[in-house]
C-alpha positions, 0 to 999 in steps of 0.5 A: 700180165704175169702169171705165177706158180710157186715152189718152195725149195729149202729156204728159197721160195722159187716161182716160175713167172711167164712174162708178157712183153709189149710185143705179146711174146711170152718168156719163162723166167726163174725168180727166187725170193730169199732173206739176207742173213749177212753182208761180208767183206764190205759187200764183197759177198752176201749170205742168205738165210738158206745158207747160199753164198753170193759173190757181188759184182765189184761195182755193186759192192758199195750198194750192198754195204748199205743192205740190212740183214733180214732184207727181202731179196728177189733173185733172177737168173739173167741171160748174160754170159757174164760171170755175174749172171744173177740180178739180186733186188732188195725189195725194200728199197727196189735196188738191184745188183749183179752177183755170181752164186758161190754155193 
């Protein structure tokens, strides 16, 4: 069960979701929705419609190269201590990659 609350911030629509896991514990998770504007340098970086730039995990670059501008994206901050601490999912094809926010 997921309950959602939406908040519009610039070009991103941000939603706070409370996700119930199998063991009935709830956790808060920030989810941002955005649109892809362009893919740069063979998938090394993407730019979203709101102007934000994201550096893509090198292992995910071949995947991002196939993404088309105007694709709807879902961005979730992960709990990872890794540099690539955001998961970006192309909602049209349901494929995720990991990225770091540049600006």
